[in-house]
N, C-alpha and C positions, 0 to 999 in steps of 0.2 A: 021084709028087708034081711038080709044076711049079713052080719059084721064078722068079719075075719080077721082075728088078731092071730100074733105068733105068741108064741110060749111065754115070752118076758111081758107082753101086753096084757094077756090073759090073766098072769099072776099078779098085775099091777091092779088090774080090774077087780079082782076077785077080793083082794087085801081092801081095796077102797071100799067096796061093798060090804065087807064084813064090820069093818072100822065103822063105817055108818049105820050100819043095821038096815041094808036096803038088798034088795035083788041086783044081780047084775046087771039087768035091763036096766032097771032104776037110775042106778049109779051111771050107767053110760049116758043115758037120756040127760040126766042132770047135768053131767059134764059137758055135753053138747050143747045144752042151752046156757049154761054158766060163760063158755067160751065165746059164744055169740053175742052174750051180753056185754063181756068186756071187749071184744071188737069193734060194736056197735060204739061204744064209749069213746075209744081212742079214736075212731073214725070222725067223732063229732066234733071231740077236742081239735083233731088236725085241720078239720073243714073250717072251724072258728079261727083257728090259728091264721089260717090262708085268708080268710075274710077281713081279718085284723091287719095284716101286713099289708094286704092290697089297699085299704081304707087308708092308712096312715104311711104309705110308701114315701110321700114326699118328706114327712116328719122324720123317719127313720133313716132316710138318706142324709139330711143335713146332720142329725144327732150323731151320724157314724163318722163324721168329718172332725 
């Protein structure tokens, strides 16, 4: 796989890798995995919220009046 970055993105990746003592490859890989983890958490929370709203829809409607 080839990752194409513009100059600004390349500079950010380089700085991040240097700051963390990692190769740019490892810094990019970790950033991807961290983002996937955060997105998954947000999706799980949203799914849970939808279930609660669905389950207690009648109660929530009464409380809103």
